[in-house]
N, C-alpha and C positions, 0 to 999 in steps of 0.2 A: 389720117383716116380715123373717124370716130370708132371707139371700141367700147364694149361693156366688159366689166370685170366682176367675177363672182367667185367667192371662196367657199369651198364645200369639202367636208370630210367624206372620203369615199374609200371603198375597198375594191373598186373595179379594176385596179391595176395590180392587185396581189397576184404573185406567181404561184399557181396551185402545185407545181411540181415539187417545190420545197416541202410542202405539207404532205404530199403523196409519199415522198421518200421517207420522211420522218414517221408518217403514219404506218408505213410498211415495217419500219424498224420497231415501232411500238407493238404492232400485232405479233411480230416474231418474238419479242420479249415476253408478251403475255402468253404465247404458246410455250415458251421455255418454262415460265413459272407454272403454267397450268399442267404441263406434262408431269410435274411431280405429284399430282393428285390422282392420276389415272392408274398408276401401277399398283399391283398387289403382290406381296411376297407370298409365294406358295410354300417354299421350303428352303432351308439352309442347313446343311450338315456336312460332316467330313466322313468319307468312306475309305476303306482300304481294299485294293483290288489286286488279286494275284495275277502274275503274267499269264497271258492266253486265257484269262477268265473274264467274266463280266459281273457287275453288281447292279442290281436294280433298286431304285429308290421306291418309297411308298407311292402308290398311285394317287393322282390328284385330279380333281374335276376342273377341266378347262372350259372357260366361257369366252365366246367371241366378244370383242370390244370394238367400238367405232374408232378409237384411237389406240395405237400401240400394238405390240406383239408379245408373244411368249419369248422370254429370253432365258437361256441357260448359260450361266457363267461358271467355268471350271478352271480352277487353279491347281496345277500339279505341285505337290509339296515334295520336291526332290532334294536328295543330298547333293553336295557339290560334286561336279565332274561326272554327272550321270545324265542320261536322256531316256525319254519314253515316247513311244508312239501309241496314242490311244484314240478311241472312237466314242463320240457322244451319239446316243441313239434315243429317239422318241418312239415309243411303242404304243399302239392302240390297245383297246381292251382285249383283243384277240392275240396280242403278242406280236403283231406285224409291225415292221419298221415303217414309219410314215415320214421320218426325216432323220438325217444323220450327218455327221461332219467328223473329219479326222484332223488330228493335231499332233505335231512333233514338238514336245517341250524339252528344254535342256537347261542345265545350270553348269557354268564353268567358273573356275577361279585359278589363280596362279600367283607367281611372284615375278616382279620385273627388276632388272638391274640396268643402270645406265650411269656412266661417269662416276662410278664409285658410290652411287646411291641405289637404294632398293626400296621396294614396297610391294603391296599386294593389289590384285585386281580381281574383279568378279563381274560376270555378265550372265544374264539369264533371259529366257523367253518361256514363261510358265503359264500364261493366261490363254485360254481358249473359250469358245462359246458358240452358241447357235441361236438364231432368231427365227421364229415360226409364227406366221399369222394364223390365228385360230379362225376356222370357218364355221364351226358348229360346236354345240355343247357335247363334250365327250370326255371320257376318263382316259388319261394318258399315264404312261410310266416312263421315267427317265432312267436310262441305263448307261454305265460307263464300262467300256471293255479295253483292257490293256493288250495291245497287239505285240509290242516288242519293248524290252527294257534292258538297258545295258549301261556300261560306263565308258569313259574316254580311253581306257586301256584296251578296248575291244572285247571285253568280257560281257557275256550275257548274264543278267542277274535274275535270281529266282525269288527275291524278297518281294513282298507286296508293296504297291505304290499307293500313297495317300493322296486324296483329292478333296479340295474344298469346293462344294457344289452349292450354287444358289440358283433357285428357279423363281422367276417373277413373271407376272402377266400384266399386259397393258403398258409395257415399257416403250418409250419413244427414243429413237436414236437422235440424241441432241447434237451430234456432230454437224448435221445438216442445218439444224436451227441456228447453231452458233455461227456457221458460215453465212447464213442468210442475215443474221443480226448484224454481223460486222460489215457485210457488203452494203446492206440498206442504210446502216448508220453512216458509212463513209459517203454514200451518195447524198444522204440528207445534209451532211455537213458541207459537202461541196456545193450543193444547191443553195444553202443558206449564205455561204460566203460569196457565191457568184451572183446572186440576185441583185444586190445593191449596185454592182458594176455591170449589169446586163445592158444590152443595147449597144449603141455606138458612142464613142467619145467624140463629141463635136468640137469641144474647146478644152484645152488643158494648158492654161497660161500661168506661169510662175514668174513673179518679178520681186526684186529686192526693194519693194516699196509697198504702198498701201492702196493703189488704185489700178488694178489690172482691168483690161478690156479685151473683148474678142467678138468676132462675128461668125455665124455659121448658119446653115440651112437646117432648121429643126422644126418639130411640131407636127401639127395635124390634129383634127378634132378628137381623135381617139388615141393619141400618142402622148405618153407622159415624158416630160422634160425635167430632169433632176439637176438642180444647180447646187453646187457644193463650194463653200468658201472656207479655206484653211488659212489661219493666220499664226505666224510665229513672231512674238514680240520679246523685248528685253525685260530686265528686272524692274524697270520703272513703270511698266504697263499696269494699269488698273485691272482688277479681276474681271470687270465687265466692260466689253467693247460692243460697239454697234457697227453694222455694215449697211450702207445705203446702196440698194440695188436699183439700177435703172435699165429698162429694156426699151430698145428702139426698133421700129419696123424697118422694112427694106428701103424706105425713103428717108430714114434717119429721124423720123418723128417719134417722140417719146410716147410710148403706150402704157408704161408702168413705171412707177417710182415709189419706193418705200424704204424707210429705215427700220432695220430689223435687229433685235438683240442677238448677239452671238453667245454660244455656250462655251463656258470654260471647260477644257478637256483635262489638262494637267499642267503642272508647273514645276520647275526646278529653281535652284538658287539664281540662275542666270536667264532662264527662258520660261515663257508662258505660251501655251497654245490654246487657240480658240477655234471653234468650228460652227458653221451654219449650213443647214440643208433646207432647200425650199423646192416645191414641186409646182409645175405649171402644165397646162395644156394651152398651146398657142395655135389658134385657128385664124387663117389657113396656114398650111405648111409653107414656109417662106424663109428668107434670110432675115435673121434678127441679130441685133447688136446687144451685147451685155456689158455693163460697166459697173464696177464696184468701188466704193470709197469706204475705207475703214476709219472709224472715228473713236477716239482721237488717233491721229496718224503718226504722231511723233515717236512713240515707242515701237512702231511696227518695223520689224526687220525683213519679213517676207510674207507675201500673200499669194495664194494659189487659187485660181478660179477654174473650176471644172464643170462643164456642161455635158450631160449625157442625154442622148436622144433615144426615144423608144425604150425607156427604162421600165423596170418592174419593182415592186415593193414586197416586203414580207408582212407588213401590217397595214391597216387603214391609215391614211395620211390626209392632211389638209392640202388640197390642190386649188391653186388659183387658175380659174378658167378665163382666158382672154380671147374674145372673139369680136368680129365686126358688129357694130351696133345696128339693130334693125331699123333705126331712124337715122337718116342721113344727117340731120341736124342735132343728133345726140351729142352732148359735150364729151370731150375726151376724158376718160376716167383716170384720175390720178390720185395717189395717196400722198399726204405730206410726209 
């Protein structure tokens, strides 16, 4: 059957999902970086609060922002083996509570003994906080109230408790951004790895020689066929090898033949590896035979021929389009 052959660089077979996933990861990364520029520290100070009393910080003007929230971070500065229950309050200009949160903070330590050895240990949970989304411009006051204070011996303590308080506005909770970044990056990496092996493996032929062959039903006017040739050769192999690729139609007639240079991948003292990938559209979808001859063939220990049907790519690639000739007397297209 007369055919026409045309080689064209095209991006029509690029898989967009790889770039969508990587683009999502990039947007999340930009959000993470950008979140550092939206927050504003309103105050940071250390206060002491008597049990069953409260202390108010200096009032600050709160302004709503498109991104971020008001965050109050409180760290109790406790002696070892004590605990405290405290409340964080946000008061409006009239002294009314508009948001609050309670926290039990504690600090413990001790000594351990095991098999004649000993050491010390310490554990604590001292950090508390409150996030509030500002809805309007208003003056607010942050207050800390100590509800209970005691030690691990069961005693109630009367000493004041110290707290380190930091108030910031426009703070973004980056925990969700980090989760999104990791998830989208994993999806992007999986998509990048999966794209070259997408579609269906039509032929996977490995022989301990230099001339594998195979036949399969592949192609279609809008379907990409990826042909991959992997060669393992011995230490006598030259750095540059060639592969002659021949494609036959369902009647066994040759419709394409070309000698192509292979790419050197890597080599060791005893082994060298070469690879070649080529892309085709074969119209119509039918049974096609593929035959490879590696030149020179003497040093070749192993050749693998892989043909993938309905494949996708990550980048624009050169594609050989083979289709029936519009003229019945058109000569068969061959390449030397």
